[in-house]
C-alpha positions as CSV (number, residue, x, y, z in Angstrom):
1,M,67.0,60.3,164.6
2,A,67.2,60.6,160.8
3,K,64.7,58.7,158.7
4,I,66.2,57.9,155.3
5,L,64.9,56.2,152.2
6,I,67.3,54.8,149.6
7,I,65.9,54.2,146.1
8,Q,67.4,51.6,143.8
9,T,64.9,49.7,141.6
10,A,67.3,48.5,139.0
11,F,68.6,44.9,138.6
12,I,70.1,42.8,141.4
13,G,73.8,43.7,140.9
14,D,73.0,47.4,141.1
15,A,71.1,46.9,144.3
16,V,73.9,45.0,145.9
17,L,76.4,47.8,145.1
18,A,74.1,50.4,146.5
19,T,74.2,48.6,149.9
20,A,77.5,50.5,150.4
21,L,75.3,53.6,151.0
22,Q,73.5,52.0,154.0
23,E,76.9,50.9,155.4
24,K,78.3,54.4,155.3
25,I,75.1,56.0,156.7
26,H,75.0,53.4,159.5
27,A,78.6,53.9,160.3
28,T,78.1,57.7,160.5
29,D,74.8,57.6,162.4
30,A,74.0,54.2,164.0
31,A,70.6,55.6,165.1
32,A,69.5,56.4,161.6
33,E,66.3,54.6,160.4
34,I,67.1,53.2,157.0
35,H,64.5,52.1,154.5
36,W,64.8,50.9,150.9
37,L,62.7,50.9,147.8
38,V,63.6,48.1,145.4
39,R,62.1,46.2,142.5
40,K,60.0,43.1,143.2
41,G,62.4,40.1,143.7
42,N,65.3,42.1,145.1
43,E,63.8,42.5,148.6
44,T,65.2,39.2,149.8
45,L,68.7,40.8,149.9
46,W,67.6,42.4,153.2
47,S,65.9,39.4,154.8
48,G,66.9,39.3,158.4
49,H,69.0,42.4,158.0
50,P,70.4,43.7,161.3
51,Y,69.6,47.4,160.9
52,V,67.5,48.1,157.8
53,K,64.0,48.6,159.2
54,K,61.8,48.5,156.1
55,V,61.9,47.5,152.4
56,W,59.3,48.9,150.0
57,I,58.7,46.9,146.9
58,W,57.8,48.3,143.5
59,H,56.0,45.7,141.3
60,K,57.3,47.0,138.0
61,A,56.0,44.1,136.0
62,K,52.5,44.5,137.3
63,N,50.6,47.8,136.7
64,K,53.9,49.7,136.8
65,Y,52.4,53.2,136.9
66,T,49.5,52.3,139.2
67,E,52.1,50.9,141.6
68,L,54.2,54.1,141.3
69,Y,51.2,56.2,142.1
70,R,50.5,54.0,145.2
71,L,54.1,54.2,146.3
72,I,54.2,58.0,146.0
73,H,51.2,58.3,148.3
74,T,52.6,55.7,150.8
75,I,56.0,57.2,150.9
76,R,54.7,60.8,151.5
77,K,53.1,59.5,154.6
78,E,56.4,58.4,156.0
79,R,57.8,61.9,156.2
80,Y,61.4,61.1,155.4
81,D,64.2,63.4,156.3
82,K,66.2,62.3,153.3
83,V,65.3,60.4,150.1
84,I,68.4,59.3,148.2
85,N,67.7,58.2,144.6
86,V,70.6,56.2,143.0
87,Q,68.9,56.0,139.6
88,R,68.7,58.3,136.7
89,F,65.3,57.4,135.3
90,A,62.1,59.5,135.2
91,A,59.8,57.3,137.3
92,T,62.0,57.2,140.4
93,G,62.8,60.9,139.8
94,L,59.2,61.7,140.0
95,L,58.8,59.7,143.1
96,T,61.7,61.4,144.7
97,A,60.5,64.9,143.8
98,L,57.0,64.1,145.2
99,S,58.2,62.2,148.3
100,G,57.7,65.1,150.6
101,A,61.1,64.5,152.1
102,T,62.9,67.4,153.7
103,E,65.9,66.7,151.5
104,T,65.8,64.9,148.1
105,I,69.1,63.8,146.6
106,G,69.9,62.4,143.2
107,F,72.0,62.5,140.1
108,D,71.8,65.4,137.7
109,K,71.0,63.1,134.8
110,N,67.6,62.3,136.2
111,P,64.9,64.0,134.2
112,F,63.4,65.3,137.4
113,A,66.7,66.4,139.0
114,R,65.7,70.1,138.8
115,F,63.1,69.4,141.5
116,F,65.6,67.7,143.9
117,T,67.0,69.8,146.7
118,R,70.5,68.4,145.9
119,K,71.8,67.4,142.5
120,I,75.1,65.5,142.1
121,K,77.0,65.2,138.8
122,H,77.0,61.6,137.5
123,I,80.4,60.6,136.2
124,I,81.3,57.4,134.2
125,G,84.9,56.4,134.3
126,T,87.1,56.0,131.3
127,G,90.2,54.0,130.5
128,T,92.3,56.6,132.3
129,T,90.0,57.8,135.0
130,S,88.2,55.1,136.9
131,L,85.4,55.8,139.4
132,H,83.8,52.8,141.0
133,E,80.0,52.6,141.3
134,T,80.3,52.7,145.0
135,E,82.3,55.9,144.8
136,R,79.8,57.4,142.3
137,N,77.0,56.7,144.7
138,Q,79.0,57.9,147.7
139,R,79.0,61.4,146.2
140,L,75.2,61.5,146.9
141,I,75.9,61.4,150.7
142,D,79.3,63.1,151.0
143,H,77.7,66.2,152.5
144,F,76.5,64.3,155.6
145,T,79.0,61.5,155.9
146,D,82.5,61.9,154.4
147,G,84.1,61.4,151.0
148,V,85.2,57.7,151.4
149,A,82.9,55.0,150.0
150,A,82.1,52.0,152.1
151,R,82.1,48.5,150.7
152,P,78.8,46.9,149.8
153,R,77.7,44.3,152.2
154,L,75.2,41.5,152.4
155,Y,74.2,39.7,155.7
156,P,73.5,36.0,155.2
157,T,71.7,34.7,158.2
158,D,72.2,31.5,160.2
159,A,69.4,30.0,158.2
160,D,71.1,30.8,154.9
161,R,74.3,29.2,156.1
162,Q,72.4,26.1,157.2
163,K,71.0,25.8,153.7
164,I,74.5,25.4,152.3
165,S,76.1,23.5,155.2
166,S,76.1,20.1,153.3
167,L,78.0,21.7,150.4
168,T,80.9,23.0,152.3
169,A,82.6,20.0,153.8
170,E,85.3,19.8,151.2
171,P,87.2,22.6,149.4
172,Y,85.2,24.0,146.5
173,I,85.2,26.6,143.7
174,C,82.1,28.4,142.5
175,I,81.5,29.4,138.9
176,A,78.7,31.7,137.7
177,P,78.9,31.3,133.9
178,A,75.8,33.2,132.8
179,S,74.9,36.8,132.2
180,V,71.8,38.7,131.0
181,W,73.9,40.0,128.1
182,F,75.7,37.8,125.6
183,T,78.8,40.0,125.2
184,K,79.4,40.0,129.0
185,Q,79.4,36.2,129.1
186,L,82.4,34.0,128.5
187,P,81.3,31.3,126.1
188,G,80.2,28.0,127.6
189,E,83.0,26.0,126.0
190,Q,85.6,28.2,127.7
191,W,84.0,27.5,131.0
192,T,84.1,23.8,130.2
193,Q,87.8,24.1,129.4
194,L,88.4,25.9,132.7
195,I,86.6,23.2,134.7
196,S,88.7,20.5,133.0
197,Q,91.9,22.3,134.2
198,L,90.9,22.9,137.8
199,P,92.6,20.7,140.4
200,A,90.6,17.5,141.0
201,S,90.7,18.2,144.8
202,F,88.0,20.9,144.4
203,H,84.3,20.3,144.0
204,I,82.8,22.7,141.5
205,Y,79.5,24.5,142.0
206,L,77.7,26.3,139.2
207,L,75.6,29.2,140.3
208,G,72.9,31.2,138.7
209,G,69.1,31.7,138.4
210,P,66.6,29.2,137.1
211,G,67.1,30.5,133.6
212,D,70.8,29.7,133.7
213,R,70.2,26.0,134.5
214,K,70.2,24.9,130.8
215,L,73.5,26.6,130.1
216,C,75.1,25.0,133.2
217,D,73.7,21.5,132.3
218,Q,75.4,21.9,128.8
219,I,78.7,22.9,130.4
220,I,78.6,19.8,132.6
221,R,77.7,17.5,129.7
222,S,80.4,18.9,127.5
223,G,83.1,18.1,130.0
224,N,84.4,14.9,131.6
225,R,84.8,16.1,135.1
226,Y,83.3,14.5,138.2
227,H,82.1,16.5,141.2
228,V,80.5,19.3,139.3
229,T,77.1,20.4,140.7
230,N,74.5,22.6,139.0
231,L,72.9,24.8,141.7
232,C,71.1,27.2,139.4
233,G,67.7,28.2,140.8
234,L,68.3,26.1,144.0
235,L,69.7,28.8,146.3
236,D,68.3,32.2,147.1
237,Y,70.5,35.3,146.9
238,L,71.8,35.3,150.5
239,A,72.5,31.6,150.5
240,S,74.4,31.9,147.2
241,A,76.5,34.7,148.8
242,A,77.2,32.6,151.8
243,L,78.4,29.7,149.5
244,Q,80.6,32.1,147.6
245,Q,82.1,33.4,150.9
246,G,83.5,30.0,151.7
247,A,84.9,29.2,148.2
248,V,88.6,28.9,147.4
249,M,87.7,31.0,144.3
250,N,84.6,32.4,142.6
251,Y,84.8,32.8,138.8
252,V,82.2,35.3,137.5
253,N,81.4,37.5,134.5
254,D,80.9,41.2,134.8
255,S,77.5,40.5,136.3
256,A,75.6,40.2,139.6
257,P,77.5,37.3,141.2
258,L,80.6,39.5,141.0
259,H,79.0,42.0,143.3
260,F,77.7,39.3,145.6
261,A,81.3,38.2,146.1
262,S,82.4,41.7,146.8
263,A,79.6,42.1,149.3
264,V,80.8,39.2,151.4
265,N,84.5,39.8,150.7
266,A,84.8,36.4,148.9
267,P,87.8,35.6,146.7
268,V,86.8,36.4,143.1
269,T,88.1,36.4,139.6
270,A,86.0,38.7,137.3
271,V,86.1,38.0,133.6
272,Y,85.5,41.1,131.4
273,C,84.6,40.5,127.7
274,S,83.0,43.5,126.0
275,T,83.0,45.8,129.0
276,L,85.8,47.4,131.1
277,P,86.5,47.5,134.8
278,A,87.0,51.2,134.3
279,F,83.3,51.6,133.9
280,G,83.1,51.3,137.7
281,F,81.8,47.8,138.3
282,G,85.0,46.0,139.2
283,P,85.6,43.6,142.1
284,L,86.1,44.9,145.7
285,S,87.1,41.8,147.6
286,E,90.5,41.8,149.2
287,N,91.4,38.7,147.1
288,S,90.3,40.0,143.7
289,H,91.5,39.3,140.1
290,I,90.6,40.7,136.8
291,V,90.9,38.6,133.6
292,E,90.4,40.1,130.2
293,T,91.8,39.7,126.7
294,K,95.5,40.6,126.2
295,Q,94.8,41.8,122.7
296,Q,94.3,45.4,121.8
297,L,90.9,45.4,120.2
298,A,89.7,48.6,118.5
299,C,86.1,47.5,119.0
300,R,86.4,47.1,122.8
301,P,84.4,48.3,124.6
302,C,81.4,48.2,122.3
303,G,79.3,50.0,124.9
304,L,78.7,50.7,128.5
305,H,76.5,47.7,128.9
306,G,76.5,44.3,127.3
307,K,74.9,43.5,123.9
308,I,72.8,40.6,122.7
309,A,75.4,39.8,120.1
310,C,78.9,40.8,119.1
311,P,78.5,43.8,116.7
312,Q,81.7,42.6,114.8
313,K,80.5,39.0,114.6
314,H,83.8,37.6,116.0
315,F,83.5,38.1,119.8
316,N,87.3,38.3,120.1
317,C,87.1,40.1,123.4
318,A,85.9,36.8,124.9
319,T,87.4,34.0,122.7
320,T,91.0,35.3,123.1
321,I,90.8,34.9,126.9
322,T,92.8,31.8,127.7
323,T,92.3,29.0,130.3
324,E,95.8,29.7,131.6
325,Q,94.8,33.2,132.5
326,L,91.9,31.9,134.6
327,V,93.8,29.0,136.3
328,S,96.8,31.2,137.2
329,V,94.9,33.1,139.8
330,L,94.3,30.0,142.0
331,P,96.5,29.6,145.1
332,A,99.1,26.9,144.9
333,T,97.8,23.5,146.0
334,N,99.8,20.5,147.3
């Protein structure tokens, strides 16, 4: 029985997408013992998971390097057959190189890649060649699975579904209007305009973390729509995913809630402002839609990741997206 550790200590959306690796490994070898190493806070993604046996936690915000030293010693004792490092940063590269695993696998851009037993070229898609993050990550395990990426997947438990049971009696739409990065986030007034145009038969739930609550309160105050509920900070990750799964539509930015929707195959409309789907972080649900500006902007994209402000000061990549584009993806209602 193979004992495998997957390392992804980046933010929550990256961790969700990396679950595609566990799906492919499990499908190839159901007896494989799969462990994870993730940053503090992301471990709840695997609460009650049916076949992930252990989740190691790296407390990055507390004595980061002391914690790293502790993890190296702990992980060496596990005697892993394979350590798969999805990240390209030095700290996890050092941990991988010193893990003592029989096989250490990671991307060639990692500073410690020279010490891995297997190095894989990391490729970012362009406007003409698109490689999804799940496909990029799949290349790390092609040699012992196959060349077809699995979908990411989350497993909300019965307890998670019970938490949202009172919210699902009537048809509803979920909106996750916030993002860590300003230029990935459709402006609040445009979300307000969307809400005003959605059919009155739908309840609207606003999703996000505790820090997003103020934005969502402002969106609600700015509109004149009843049956809009701010759930920011009130649901954990798996309960949020369970709520998204039952929605008629989920409207999201290029951010973590998009990947939550993909991981439960929920209907989703992904809004891209400064970034592009070709970077590899597009929706994977069967019912997926992409909305972006119809204008050809020389400044778009302005980078691989979002920025704290529009470098050109106009933010046309967001403000030229219309409410009609967003509403048009909804199924017809009587």
